[in-house]
N, C-alpha and C positions, 0 to 999 in steps of 0.2 A: 408812390404816395400813400396811397393804401395799405400797403405792404408794412411799410417802416411805421406808420400810424399804429397797427395794430402789433406790431413787435415791442413797439414802446408801451402800448397798453400790457401787453406778454411779461414784461420787466416791471413794472408797476405795479401790477398784481401782484407778481412774487415778491416784490420788495415789501407790501405791506403787510401781506400774510406773515415774512419771517419776521417784523418786525413785532407784530402782534404776539408770535411764538416767543419769541426772545425775551419781550417785554412779562411773560405768562411766568419766565422762568424766577423774577425778581419776589423774593419772601420778606414777611415783616422781621421775620428774627431768626437766630439761629435755632438748630433741631440738636439738640442733644438725645443719644441712641444709649446710653450708658446703661441706662434703667430700663428694663423691658415696660414694666408699668406706664412710665413716664413717656414712652414712645407711643404708647397705643393711646393714650390721653390726649398726645399732640395731634396723632391724626383725628381723632376725635372733634378737639375744642377748634383747633385750627384749621383742618379740612372737610368738619362735616361728615366724618367718616364711620360707614356702616360697613359692617363685614359678617359674615357667618356663612350659611348655605343654604342655596335655592332648594326649595322641595317642588319638584314639578308633579302634576297632577297626571295619572296616569289615564288610560281607557275606561277604568272602573271606578275613577272618582276619586281613588286612593292616592295618599302623598308619602305612601311607605319606603317609597323608591331611595338610592342613594342620592345624598345631597351634592350640589356642586357649588363649589368652594367661589363666594363673589366679595368683592369689595365695590360701595358704591359712596363717590368721594366727588369732591370739587375736580373740575377739569385743570384749575391751574395749581394742582399739587404738585411739589417738587418730587424728580424722577427718581433722586438717589432715596429718598424716604419713600417711595411706591416700590424702589426694588428691593430695600430693606423689608418691608412688608412682605414683599412675595417671597423672599427666602425665608423669612423665620415662620411666616404664618401659614402660608402655602407649603413651605419646603421645597419649594423648587430649585432644582440645581441648575448650575451656568449651562447653558444649551449649548451646542456644537455647530446649530445652523438653526436660524431662525427665517420662516419662511411667509410672509406677509402675504393675505390674497386679496389681490385687486378685484373687487368686483360691484356690484350694483345691485340696489333692491329692483330699480325699475324695469332694468331688462335681465332679467334670473335665468331663464331658462335655456339652459346650458345646450343639451343633448338630448337629441330624439332617439337615437340608436341606444337599445339597453346595451349592448354591447362594448360600445364605447363607456358608459358609465362604470361595468363590471370593471372595466379595463382598467381605467382611472383608478378606482378604488384599490385594486389591486397594487398598483405605482405608489398609491398614498399609504399604504399598509409598508409597504418596502423600505420607506423613506422614515416610518415612524420607528419600524423595529430596528431599523439600522444604526442608528445614534441617536444622540439627546438634541432632538428637535422640537422645537416649538414652532406650530402653526397659530399665527395670528389672523382672524376675520372680525367680521362685522357682529359675531355672535346670531344671527339671526337665522330660524327655519327657514332656507329659502336659498336656491341657487347652489353656487359652487360649497360655501359654508356648510348647508344642508347636508351635499355627497360628502365633504369630509367628515361631517359628524356621524352620516352614517358608517364610511368606512370605522371610524374610531367604536363605533359601537357593537361592529363586528367581530373586531379584533377583540375588545373587551370581553365579549360573550366568550371567544375561543378559548381565552387567557383562563378564565373564572372557571370553565369547564375542564380544561386541562391540569389546574391547580387541586380544585375537588379531587380529580380521581388520583391525585399525584398522592393527596393527603389521607386518601380513602387507603392507597397503598404502602399508607408507612413511610412516605420520602417525601423530602421537603420541595416545595413548590421551585420554579425554576425562577432563575434572577432573569428581569428582562428590562429594557429600557422604559423610562415612566413616558407615559403616553399625553403629552401638554396641548392641550388645544384650547386659547385664550381667545375672548370672544369681548370687544371693545365695543360697546354700545352707548348712546345716550338715551337718560332718561324720559327724553319727550317722546320717544320712539316705544316705550314698553310701559308709562304710564296708565294706559287704559285698561291694564290686566296685572299688573304688580302693584301694592300698596308698602311703600316702605315708611309711612306716617308712623304705624304701629310698632317701628323699630328705635322711632326715633329718642326713645328715654335709654334704653340698653342698645350698646354701639355693634355688640354680636350676640346675634339672632337669627333663628333660620325664618325665613321669608316662604311663602307657599306662590307657587305660579300656577294658575289653572291654566286647563289647555284654551288654544286657541280657539277663537271662532272664526264663521266664514270670513274670507277677506280681511283677515287682521292677521298683524306680523306680529310675531311670537318670538322668543328665544328659543334655538336649538337646544333641548336637553342632553345633548351627545357632548358639548364642549364641557372640559375640565375644569374651567375657569371664567370667571365673568369680571370683567373691568366694568361699572358702570358710572358712567362720569354726569355730572349735571351740567346742565347746557347755560345756566347762570350761575355764577359762584356769590359770593356775599361780596355786595357791593361792587359789583359788573356795571358796565355799562352797557346801553341799550345796542353797541354794535352787531350783537347778533342778529337783531330786528333788522337791521339794515343788511346784513349778509343775506337773510332772508327773503328781502324784496330782491335781492339781485338777481336771485334764480329766476322770478317770473317777469322779470322786466322786459320790455317791447315783444311779449309773444302774447299778446292779446288776451293777458290774466290768466292764462291755461301755464302749468308746471312743463318746463323743459324736463326736468328730473327732480325725485324726491328731494328733500333739503337734506335727509341723510347721504344722498349721493354726491352731494357739489363739494367740491374741491375744498371750500373754505366753510365746509359745515363743522360744527363742535366734534363731533365725533373724528373725521377725519384730518383737524387740525391736530385734536388729541394724538390719533393714531401715528401720523407722520413723527409730532414731535419726541414719542416714546420709541416709535422704530428709529429714528436718527440717534437717539439716547443708548439703544442697545447696539448699533452698527457701528458710529465711530467710536474712537479711542477716548480717555478723559482728557489728554492733552489736546487733542483736537477739536473737542467740543468746546475749549474756553477760548481756543486761538482761530478754528474756523468757523467760515459760515458760507452756505451752498451760495452760487453762483447769484450778485444782482441783488445781494441784502448787504445791508451794513453790520458792523459788529453788533451782537447784539449787549445791550446797556444792563449793566447790574449795580446792585448795591453792594454795601459792606456785610449786609445782612445771607444775599444770594452766596457771594464769594464764600462767606466760612460755609456753608452748607452745601458747596459744590467741593470743597475739599475733603468731606468726609469719605472713607472707606468705602468702598463699594462692596458688597458683600461677593460679588461673581468676578472680582479682577478690576482692573485697571484697563486692560484691553477691550475693545468692540469684539462682536460677535458675529461671525461671516454670516451673510443675508441674500437672498435670492427670492424675489417677490415673482408671484404668478398672477398673469392676468388672463381673466376670460370677458369676455364681451365687455360691458363696462358702456358708461356716459361719458357726457363731455367733461366732467367734472372727473371721473377716470383718467382721461387723458392727461388733464393738467396734474394729476399724482401721478403720472409714468413721467411725465416732464419732471418733476420734482426729483423722483427717483434716479432719472440717469444724471442729473444734475449732481447728486449725492453720490454718484457712483456704486449704485445700487444694481445689480443686473438683476433683468427682468426676463421670464418664460412667458411665451406668447401662445396662447393655445388658438391658433390657426386655424379659422373654422367655425369659431362659436359665434362669428358676427358682433356687427355693430365696432366699437374700438379696434378690436383686437386685429379683424380685417382691416378697417382702415389703416393702421399701423403697418401692417404685413406689406400692404399694396404699395404702400408710399416708401418704404425700405427697399423692396424687390424692384421697386423705377428706379431709386436712385442707383442700387445696386448696376443695374442694367443699363442705364443712361447716364451718364457722365457732365454730358453739353449743360451749360446754364443756360442757354435759348430754351433747352427740352424741358427745363424745372420751369421757366415761366410762362413758357406756352403752352404746355401740355398739362404738366404733373399739376400744379395749383388750380388748373381748372378741374381736372378730375377729381382732385380731392373734394374741392367743393362742390361736385356733382355727387359723391360718393356721400359726404356729411349729410347733404339735404335729403336724400335718399333715405339714410337713418334716422336723421332728426327732422321732419318736417317743417317741426314748429319753427326752424332758425331761417323759414325764408323770408320772414320780415324785418330781419334781426341782421343785419349785415355785419356789424360789429363784433357781435358775438360768434357770426360764423365764420370771420377773419381771424379771428382770434384762436378758435379751436382750430384750423387749418395752420397757421402759425405754430402752434403748440407742437402740433405734428411733424411738421417740417423742422423745427429747432431740435425735435426729440432725434430724426434721424439724422441730422446735421453732427448734431454732439454724438452718437453712435459710430457715423464714417470718420469722423477725426480720431475717435479712440481707437478704432482700427487700424489706425495707418501706427498706432503704437503698436499693434499685438496685443489689442485688448478688445474685448467683445461684450455689450451688455445688453443685446437684445438676441436671444435664444427659441427660434420658432418652432412649435410643435404642430404640424398639419394633422389635424385627428383625423382626416379624411384620406389619407395617406394612406397605401397598403406598406410601406417600409417603415413609418413611425409609429411605436407601438407605444400605446399610453401607458401598456404594464411598465414599460422603461421610464416612466415616470420620475423615479427617482436619479437617474441617471440623467436625466436633462438638468434636472436640478443641480446638479452638482459640476456636470459639465459648464452649466453656467456661470456658478462659482469661480470655477478655476480660470475659464476663458478671461473671465474680467479682472483679474487679479494683475496687479503692476511687477516689473520686474524690482526685487529689492537687490541690497547689495550690503555686503559688510557680514554683519552679527547676525543680521535680520533671516540671512536667506536658510540656514537652517532651521531657526524657527519655523518660519513658512512652509519648509519641506514636511517639519515634523506634522504640523497641523493637516495640511493638504495631505499626508499620506495617510497620517490617524483616520480623516473622513475618508477615504477610499478603502481601507482596509476594513473600518464600519460598514461601509456599503459595498464593499465587497466588487471593485469595479477595476481591476486590475489593469484593462486596457485605457482606462481613464489618465491612470496613475503612470503609467506608458507613454502615451500621446500628449497630454498635457502638462504632465509635470518635468519627467527626465527628458521627453525628446523636446521641449520648448526653446530650452537653450542649450545648446550641446557644448556652448565654451565653458559652461559653471560646472564645479564637481561637486557632487552631492555625497555626503557623510550619513550612510545609513546608520540611525541608533539601534545599540541593543533592544532597545525598547521595543520599537517597531519589528524588527527580527521573531522577536517574543511573539509578539502580536498574531506574527504569520506563520509562526509552528502552530501555534495552539490555537489559533482560530480555526473554525470548521470553514472548509470549503478555501481556504485560502493559501491554498499550494501555489497558484499562479505567483504569487506575491514572493513566495521563495525563490523560485526561478528569477524573479525582477531584481530583487534587490542580488541575487548572487554575480548577474549581470552587469551590476554596478560597482563589482569588485568587493563587495563586503568579505570580510577574513574571517573564515570561519574557525580556525585554530585559535585565533584571540579572543573567539568569542566561548567559544565550548569550554569553561572549565569544568572539572567534575561536580560543582556545586551548581554549575548553570545546566547539566544535563539531570542532575536531583531537581532541581526546580521544573525542569520540562515535564518529569514523571508527576511531579506531584501537583502540578497545575493542569494536567491535560481534561480536557473537558469530558471524557470519556474514558474511565481507565478501566473498565469492566474486561475487556479483553486480556489484559495486561495481568489481572487477579487470576483471572480463571484460567489461561492456559500457564501463565510463566510463574507467578507467584504461587499457586495452587497446585497447578498440575506438574512442572517441572520439580519447581523447588519442595513442595509438599508441605509448604506453610497456609496458614490460617486464611490471611489475607484481610483481617480486619481491619488493622492498621491503614488509617485513612492516609497516610504519606509514607514513605520509603526513606530509610535511614540514609545517612552518609555512607557507609560501608557496604550501599547495593552496589554502588558501584564497580569496585573489585571483587566481593565475594559473590553476590547474586547474581551479576551482569555475566562476568565470566563463567559463574557454572552454568547459566541458561546456554550460553552462545558455546561452550563446550559441550553440553546435551545435542544441540541442535546443528552443530556444523564441525564438531571434531578438533574445532580450532583451540587451541589454548592462550592464557594468558591477552583476550582481546583487548580488553580496557587496563589502562594502568594510570591510575589517578596522579601522581606522581609527575608522568608524562605530560598529560594534559592541561595540569596546571602550569608547568614548565613551559609549554608552548602558549597557552593564554598570556602569561610575563614576557614572551619575546626570548628567554632562556632556550638555547639550543645547544645539544650536547653532539660533541664533533669535531670535526675540522671548523676552525674559526675564520679562515680566509673568504673571501668576499665569497667566490664560487661556493665553498662549501655549506656559509650558513644559507645563500641562497637555495642552494638544493634540501639542509634542513627545514626552511620554508616549504619547500612544496612536498616535502614527505611529511611536515607536520598537517600541511594543507588536506594532504588527500585521506590520513588519518581521523579528521575531524568529519569529513565527509563522511567514511566509511560507520564511524560512531552516529551520526545522524540517521545513515539509512537503517543501520540497527536498532536505532531507537524508533522510527518509524515503522518497522516490520512489528517490533514487539508490540506497538500500539495500533497494529492493524491500519496503519494510515497507507496504504496503498499509493494513493497517489502520489503524497507528498516522500515515499520510498521511490518512485518512478522519475519524480523530477530531480533526485538527487542522483539516483542512477545515472542521468543522463548526462551530467555534469562531470562522472567520474574519468577518470584515465584508465582505470582497470574495468573495461564494462565487464567484460566474459566472466572474470572470476565474480565479481560484484552479483550480478546475476545469477548466477548459477548459486552464491552462498543465499541471496533473497529466495530463489526456490525453494532450497533445503530447509530453511526456517519456516518458511509459509507451508510445506507438504507435511514437515515434522511437528508444526503446532495443529494441525487441522484435527488429529484424534483426540487433542484436549480441549475441542469444542462439544460442548452435550448439545447444542441445537443441530439438525440435518441441514438446515438450510444455511447456518452459517458456516458449516464444514464444509458445503459445496462452494459456498463464495471463497474460502481460504483457497481450496483447490485450485479455484478456477484464476486466482492471483497468482498461484505458485506456476500454474501453465502459462499465464502470461508473461512470468519473468523467464521461464523456460525458452518460449519462442524468442523473446528478445534477445537471450544469450545464442543462439542457434542462429538468428539472423546476424547479429553482429558474425559471429563465425563465417558463416557463407559469404559476406560481403569481402572480409578480411582473407579469406582463400582464394577467392577471386581475385583478387589486387595483388597480392603478395603471398602466394604459397609457402616461401622459405620461413618468412616473417611468423607466420601464423604455427608453422612447427616449432622452432623455436619458444613460442608464447605456449604452445602446449605442454613444454617439456621444461619450460623454467619453473624452479622451484623458488616460492616467497617465503621468506624469513616470518610475515606476517598471516600467512595459511599455515602456520607452523610445519613449513618447509614443503608444503603440498604442492606438487604441480598443477596447472589447469585441468588437468585432464584429471589427474584423482581427484581434483575437487568433484568432476561432473561425474564419475565412478563413485565415490563417496554421497551424493545427493541421488545417487540413483536415476539420474537422468539418462535414460537410454534413448532418448532422440539425439541428447547430444552427441556421446559416445556413437552413436550409427551415422554419424555426419561422415560424410566422403573425408574430409581433414584429419578426422579422428582416426577414421579406417587405416588410412594414407598412413598416419604415423604410427599405428599397432602394426602394420606389414610392416615396416622400416626396423620397428622393434624387435618382430619376431623372424625378420632375416638376418637383425644384426649387420656386420662389415660383409655379408658374402651375399653374391647374386647367383642362381644356378643358370648356366648357359644348355643351351640346345644345340645338339649336333645332329644334322639330317645324316640319319643311318636307316635310309630305304624306307619304307612303310612304316617303321615303328619307332614311336616314340616313349621315351624312357620316363616316368614319372619322377616329380622332384625328391617324391621320399625315398626311391631306390638309390638317386643320385644321392643325396647327402649323407644316408646312411653306409654307402659304398665308400664314399671319399673318407667318411669318418675311421670306416674299419680298415680299409686297405690303403689307405691314403694317397697312392700314384693315381687314381682316377679325378683326383680336386684340383690337378695341372690342366686338365682340358673341361671339366665339369664344371669348374667354377671361377667366378671371377671374384677378386677378393676386393670389393667395393659395395657402399651399400646398396640398396637395389632402388635403381631409377635413376643410380648416379653413375656416369663412366669411369672408370680406373681412371687417376690423375696420372696425366702425362706433361714432361717438363719440356719447355723449349729448350734447344740447342743455341750456342751462340751465335752459332751460323745462320740461325733463321732470323736474328733480329737484324734490325738495319746497321748499318756499319755506325752511324754515329750515335746509335741507343746503345751499341755493346758496352762499351766503358762503365756508363752511367747505370746501365741495368743490373751488374754482375753482380751486387749485394741483394739483390730484391730475393732469385733464388733460395738462396740459405734463409731469410727471413721468413717468404713465404713456407720454406720446409720445414722450418721449428716454427711456424706457426701449425700448419697442418698436422705434425707428430704430435704435437702435443694436446691437439686436441682427439687426435684419433687414440693415443693413450688415456685421456681421461675418456672418452665415450667407452672403449673397449673395458677400461676398470669398471665401470659402471654397470656393467651387466654382467661382469667374469664372476663378481661375488669371490667365494674362497675357495676356488677351484685348484687343484694340482700344480696347474701348469703355470699360474699367474704366480705362485709362491717361489718355483723355482726361478722363473723370469724374475722376481724381484731380489733373488739371491744372486743371479748372475750379472745382472745388468743397473743396480742400484737403485738408487728413487727416482722420483719422477725429475727433479732438478737436474740430477746428472744425466739424465736421457735427454731433455732439454739443451743441455749445455753439447752434449754429442753429437745433436743433430747440426747445432751450430755452424760445427767444423765442416760438414758435408758440404761438396761443392758440387761433385759429379752427379748427373743425373739418375745413373746407375746405381746409386747409392741408395738410392729413396725405395726401390722396390724390398718388399719386406723379406727376411730370409725364409727358408722352410719350415725351418721351427716357427715362425712368428705365424706363417699361414697355418699351421696346424691348431696354434694357440688359437686363431680368431674362428676357423672353423668349429672347434668343440665350441667355444665361446658362444657361439650364435643359439638363442633361445630354439630356434626351429631343429638345430642338429640335437640340442639336450632330449628336445619332444620326442623324435623319431629313433632316438637310441633309447630313450626310456622304453617307447611302444614297444621294439622289437626284444627287447629284454623281459617285459611283461610277458610279451607272447609265449619267449623262451620259459619264462615261471609258470604259464599257464599250463606249457604242453610237459614239464613234467609232474606239475602239481595233477594233472589228469592222468598220468602215469601212474603216481601215487596212490589215487583214489582205485582207480580200475586193477592193482596189484592184489591179487587173492590172497583170504586168511589175513594174516597178520602184517601182511606188506612186506616190503622191503627197508630195513633200517637205516642204511645208507641214502637209499632215496629219500625215506620219510627226512631225515636230518639237512637233505640240502635243501629239499623243499620249504622245511621250518625257519631254516638259516636266510633262504632267499625272502620269503615272509617275515621276516623279524627285520631284515634290512629295510624292505618298504615300509614297517610301520615305525621303524624308528627314523627313516627319511621323514613320512608325515609328520612325527613326533616335533622334529628339528623345525620344518617349516612352518609348522603351528606357532612353536615358540616364537619364533621368529618374527611372525606378525603379531603376535601379543606383546612383543618388547617394544618392536618401530611404531605403534599404534597405526599398523597399516589398515589402509580401507577396506582392503582384500576381508573376503567373510571368513570368520575362525568357528561358527558354530558347527559348519560341516567338516571341518577339517576334525576339531574335536571329538564328535559323534565317532568320525569314520575311525580314530585313533581309539577308542573304547573298544569299537567290536572288534576291530583288528587284536587288540591284546587281549580280551578275554577269547577269542579263538587261538592265537597262540598259546594259552596258558591250557585250553582244555585239548589242544594238539600236544602237547607237551606231556602233559597228566594221563590222558586218554590212552594214546595211541602209542607214542615213543616209550616214555617212562612204565607205563600199565601194562600195556601188552607185554612190554621185551624184559623189564628187571622184576615187576610185581607179581607177573603171570595172572592178571585177573580176568582173564580170555573173554573180556566183552568187546568181541570184534565188532559186534552189529552197534553200540553205541559209538564205537569209534568210525566204523564205517559213516555213522548218520553224522557224524559231526564234520569229518571231513567232505560228505557229500554239500553239507550247508554251506561250509566252506567254499567249496569249490562253486557252487551257484554264487555266493556274495562275490569271489575275485571276478567272476567272468562277465556278472552283471554292472562289476566296478567299472568297465570299460565304455559301458555307455554313458558314463557320467564324467569319464575322464578323460579319454581320448577320442570315442567318436565326435563332442561338441567342436571341435577345431572344422570339420569338415565343413564345406560350405550347402553342401546337399542334406546331410545328415543331421547336421546342428539343427537346423529349422526343422527338421523333421521329428529330430527328439523333444524338442518344445512344444511343438502341437499333439506329439503322443502325452505329453506331461499335462497339458491343459483337458486334455481329452480324458484322460484317466480324472484328474482332481475334480473336473465340474462335471461331466456326464456320466461318466462310469459310477462317480458314487450316486448319482442322481437316482441312477438306473437301480444300485444296488438296495436305495432307498425304496423305491416302487416294488421291487423284487423281494426283499424282506416282506413284508405285507401280504402279500400275494402267497410267498412261501410258508410262512407258519399258519396262515387259516386254511389254506387248501393242503398242506401237509398234515394238520393237526386232523381236520374233517374227512379226511381221505382214510388215514390211518384209525382211527376211531371206528369209522364205518365198518372199515374191510377185516379189522381185528377187533371186535367186540368185546371180547375176554381176557385180552392180553393184560397182564401185571404191570401195574405201573411202576417201572424199575428204569435204565439207563439203557436198556435195550429198547422200549418203547418210544423212548424220546429220538433215540438213533434213527430207528425205521422212519420216525414220521417228519423230522429235520433235513437230516443225511440225506438218507436213500428216498424217501419219498419225496423231499422238497428239494435240496439241493439238487443231488444227482440228477434230478427227472430231469434238470435242464438240460443235460448231456446225454441222457440214455432215457429211451422208451419201455423201461425193462416192465412187464404186466402180466407176468405168468402168476400170479397170486390172484389176478382178477378173474385169469381162464378158468384156472384149473383149484378144486379142492381139496386139499390133501386128508382133511378128517373133518367130519360132523361137528356143525359150530352152533344147533339149533338146540334149543333147551325142548326135550320130549319130555312132557310131563303127562302122566296115566290118570290121574285124578284131578278133581278141582280142588282138592286140597292141597295136592302138590304145586299148581300151577298158584294157589294163593299165596304160599310160603317160598316161594323159589328165591326170591331176593333176599330174604332173610336167612335163608340158609347158605346161599352162595355167600354173603358178603360177612355170614358168622355175625350176626347180632348188628351192634351198634358198634362194633371194630371196624367194620367195612375193610378188611385187609384184603379178603377174594382172593386166600392162598388156600384154600379146602378141597383139595385135590378129588376127594371122598363125592364131597357135595356136588362136582362138575361131573364125575362120572354118573353119578345116582340118576344126573339127567340127561345121559347121553353123552355128553361132552368127552372125549378121552384126554385132552389137553387145552390148557388155558390158551396155547399161544395158536389157537386155529385161527383158518381165515373164512371170511365167509364173502364170497362175491355175488353184488345184489347190481341192479341197475342204479342205483341212486351212486354206488360208489364208481360207476361209469360216468356217470353225469358230472361227479366232483371232479372226476379224472381229467375229462375232456375240457371241461372251463379252465381247469387251470395249466393243461397243456396250451389253451388257445392264448390266454392272458400272458404266459411266460414266454413260450416258444414263438409264437407270433407276434403279438402286439407289443410286449415290452423288447424284444431283439427288433424289431422293423423299427421303435423309436430310439432304441439306442443307434441304430444305423444312422436315422434321421441327425441325431444330434450331432453323430460324430462330422456327419458332413457340412452341418452348419456351423460346428465349432470350428472345423478346419479352415474353410472360408473364411470365417470372422478372425481367425489369428492370425495369415497367412501373411500378413504386413509386419503383425506384430512381432509374429517369431521370426523374421528376420532381424528387425531391430533387437530383440533380446538377445538373439544368437551373435549377432554383432557387440552388444554389451556385455556378454558372458567371455566373449573371445577375448576382449582387454583382460580379465581375469586370467585366462589362461596364458597369455603372452607372459604377463609379468610374475605368475608364479613359476615358470621357467625361466624366466631372466635372473632367476637371485638362486635357484637351485645350483649345487654343482657339477661339471661335468659329467663326472661318472655316472653311469645309473645305476641301480642294485641288480645286484651285491655288489659290484664293485664301486660303490659309492665309498665300504668300507676304507678303501685307500685313500679317499681324498679325507675322511677324517682322522686318518694318520698324520696325511702332510698337514693337515690344520693345526694338530697339537702341536707337531715340531715347530711349523713356525710361530706359534702363539709362543711357546715358551724360548725359544731364539730373538724373538721380537722382545721378549719381555727383559729377557737378558740382554740386548743391547741399549733397553731404557735404562736400566738400572746401571748398566756400564756409563752411559753418557749423566747421568745424573752425578753418580760417582765423581767423574771427571768435572764436572761443573764443580761440584763443592772442593775438590782438591785446587780447582783452579781460582776459586773465590778465597780459599784459604790463601794462599802463596800471595794472591793479590793484596790480601790485608795484613799478611807480616810484610811484604815489601811498603807498604804504606806507613807502618809503624816504624820501621827501620829508618824511612827517610824522615818521619816526622823525630824521633832522637837524633838525628845527627843534626 
C-alpha cells in the first residue's frame, strides 16, 4: 500500500512539474526577428533581458581580465528566442554533443585523491578538444563545475601560449574547437555580490563580479557563458514560495538540501526545459511529452513562436548527462532524464546519489526474482538513503518517494536494455581498469549504446552523425563495436566525406582500415581531383614541400596548393626519381575508373577483372600519397590490404630511403630511415612466410615482370631499391643460383679420392663437348630430368583416356623450356642458327604437339650444346679462362725486351679491344633498357680501357715501329700500368662470384675505405710535421728547392715508414757549422749568407768563408735523433698497431654484412652474364657478325611481309570494287 501510494506521488509530482514547464512556453505575442534591433528590444522589454560581460575581480582587486558573456532574463523566456540570442550575440555554433552536469551544491566534494582530479581534467579536455561540445552546469564555483572550469582554464592558457608563439614566429594560429561551458544559475543565489540594478537603464553593459567571501557561493569565472534567470518573472504567482516550503517540510525546520538543488527549483526547472529543447527534435517537441505528463497547452502566439526557424537546425543534438554525488533532488532529475531517454554517465564512488543508484542497478542485474526486490532490495535502499540523508528518518513519505524514484530509474533502464539500449553507464573511479583519462570515451559510449535502431533513410543519417563523433574523438574501437557490429544485418554506406576525414585527420588511420573493411570502393572514390584535394588539404605539407617539391622537382614550394597538372607531371616525375617506375599515375584512367568506365573485355568476368585491377591501382596511389606525405602509419595500413605485399613494401622502402637525403634535420632523416627499414622487414617477412609455404610460387613471384612496375620483376625491384637483406634471403639466393646454372646441373662421378670442381667440368664440356654426356644433367638445378610414363605403366582402364595427356604436357613443357632459354640466350649465334632451321616459336609448339613417343622428348645433341653454352655459369667460366689466356699473352708482351714483338702486341691489342667493345655494348644495353644494374662503374671502365688502347696503339705499336720514336721506357710504363689494371680487374670482375673470396673482398674494401684512409689522415699529420722538423735540423743550410721537399716528405717522411735509413744521422760528410774568427764575422753572418734582404741563400763564397764547403751538408745532433725516435714510435709502433686493431674490429663488424653484400652483388654478376653472348672475347666478334647477319635477314623478312600484306590488301580492294560494279 505504501509503495503504490509513493508511486502515485512520484507520478503526480512529475505531472505538476511538466504542466508548469509546458505552461511557461505560453507567450503573450509572437516575436519577429527580421530586424535585429527589434529582436533585442523585445528581449529587453518582454523578458527584461540584460546582457553584456561579467568582469570578475582577481586576487589583486583588478577587473581587467577577459569578461564572460552573460544574459540575465526571465525564466519564462521562449527557448527559440534564447537560441537565436545565443547564436547572434554569442556567436555559438551548433554543438555535436551536449553534456549537462548533474551535481549539487549541498554535497559537492567529489574527490580526495589529486590523481583522480588530474585524470578527470585530462578526460574533460579530450572531450572539449575533440568536437563542438557544450557543457552545461549550475555555474557555481564548487564541485564538478569548478573542476570543469579549472580544466577549461588550463586549456585556454595553453592555447593562448601556443597562439602567442605562433604569432611571434610569423605563423597563423591553429584552428581549434571552441570551448563552451555554459553556467545556468538563478539570481537568488548570486544577488548578494552581483548587482544588476545599475544595468537596468542600458540592457548591454559590463557587470563587475567581486571575489567571493568566506562561506559564500560565487560564480565560477572559468565558465565561458552564463544564463542568469529571475526566480520570479513579471506577474508570476507565488508558486515558487510553495516550492521552497516543500524542501523543508517534515524535517524539523532543517533543510534537506539547498533550494537550488531541489528538482523543482527555478534553476533546475529552467535547465530541464532548456536541455529538453536542445535534445529533442522540433517535431517531437510539439507532439511528445515525458511519461506521465499531459500534452502542453499552447496559445496562438506560442504556436506562431514555435514555428520560427531555429538557428542551429530543426534536429535535436545528442546529449549525455554526467552524474556526480547529488541530493534527493538530483535523483528526481535523473528520473526525468531517463524518462526523456537521455543517457547518463554515473561516476560511481563519488558517494550519495551516484552510489545508491549504482547499488540498486547492480542488485537488480544480479537478482531478477520479484521476492528479492520486495524483501531485501527496498529495505537495503531505504537503509542506504537514511545513511546518506539522516534528515529523512522522520519523513517516510519523502524517503519512500526517493526510493521509488530509484526503483523506477532502474526499472526503465532494465526495460530499455531488453531493446538493446543502455541508459546508465557506470565509471568506477576507484577501479584500476576504468581510467578517468577516458572520460570522453565513456561519454561517447553512453551515447551510442542509448540510441535506438532506425530504419529507412535515417540509417545513413544516424551513421554519419555517429561516425563523425567517433572520428572527432578518435575512437575507432567504439565505431567498430557500437556502430558496425551492433547489427550485422544492416549494410552501411560509407560516405566520401567520412573517408576524407579519416585520410586527412591526425592519427585516424585505424578508421581507414575500418572503412575499407566495410567494402569501401577506393577506385570509385579516388579521382584525380580527389587526389589533388588530399594533397592540398593535408594538415602537414612540410615534408612534401621539402623533399618532393623542393628537393626532387626543384621548385620553390611557395604555392600553398598544388595544381591539377601535378598528378601526371609532378607525381610521375617524383615516382620516377624514387623508384625508376614510369607513368605510375594516369589522370584519365583514374577518372574513368571513378566513373565506372573500364577498358578491355566487356564480359562480366572481364569487367570484374578490370574492377579488381582498378581497386589495386587506387590502393597503390593512396600508398604513394601516404609515403610522400610521411604518413607512415597510413601507408602501412593500406599496404596490409594489398594483394601485392612484397613489391609494394619494396617500393615504400625505396621511396623512404631515397627521400631521407632530402631531409634537412638529422632526427627526421633517422626517422625516415627507420620507417624504410620497417617496410624492408615487412617485405622480408612476407617473403620468408611465402617461401616456407610454397617455394615454387615464390620463385614465380620473384621472376614475374609486372607492367605497372615498368616491366620489372620483384627481385629487380629489390635490387633497384638496394635492399641487400631481401636479395640475401634464401629464396632470392636460390633463385639466383637457378638463374646462374640455367638449364644444366653438373653431376659428380666417383673417381677415387679425387673430386673434379664444377668449373673444370663446365669448361671441359664447353670446349671438348663429349664430357657433357656424363658430367651434365640437362635440367634446372634442384629438379630431376623429366621422365615420361609409358603406356604400360598406366592402369588398363586409364590408358585410353590418358593418351592425349602426354602430348599436351609435352607441348607445355617445351614451350616453357623454349621461353626460358630464349630469355637467357640473348643474341648469341646458336639462337640465330636454331631460329633459322626451326622457325619461330609457334612452329615449334605445333611440332611438339605431334610428338607422341617418349624418346622424342629428349633434346638433340645440338640442343644440348646450345643449352650448355647458354647457361650463365658456362659464359662466366669461359670468359674467365679466356681472360686468363689474355693475361698470359699480355704479360709476355710486357716482358718482351726492347721494342717487343709486333705480332704479339697486335694480338694483345685486338684482344683488349674486344674486351672494351663488349663492355661498351653491355653498358649501352643497360642504358637503353633502363636496367637496374649499375652503369657508372661500366662507363668508367670503358673510358679507362679506351684511353689505354689509344696509348698502346699510339706509343707502343705505331710510335715504335712506324715512326721510330724510340720511346721504349714510356711504352714499357704504359704497358706496365695497363698490366696492373687488367690484373687488378680480376678482383672486381671474377673473384666476387666465389663464396669465400667475395665476402673477403668486401671486407677488404671496407677496411681500405674506412680504416686505411683514417690511418692515412693521421699519418699525414705526423709525416709532415716530423719530416719537416727532422730535415730542417739535419740539413740546416740546404737550399729551398724541390730536392729539399723531396727529402722532407718522401724520403724522410713517407719512406721512413718502410725503411730505417739513418746514415746521414750517423756520419757527417762535410763540416756544417759556421766558423767565425772574430766578433764582427759572427755579427754579420746571417746578413752575408742571406745576401741582405733578398733571402736567397745561394752565395757559395759566403758559405765557404764561414767554413761550409757545400750548403747541402748534414749536421748530426741529439735533437735530430730525438725527433727521429718520436716519429718512428708514432708512425711505426702506434699507428701501425692502431691500424691493425681497426682492421680487426672492422672485419668482425662487417662479417655478417659482407656475406649479405656479397649475395647482393652476386645477383648483379649473374644477371650481367645472362645477357652476354655465348662466346667470350676475342671470339665474341663471331657473335657480332652473326648478330648483324640475322638482323639484316630479320629486317628483310619483315619488309617482305609488309609488302605481301600491302599486295593482299590491294587485291582485296580491287575484288570488292569489281563485285560492286557488277
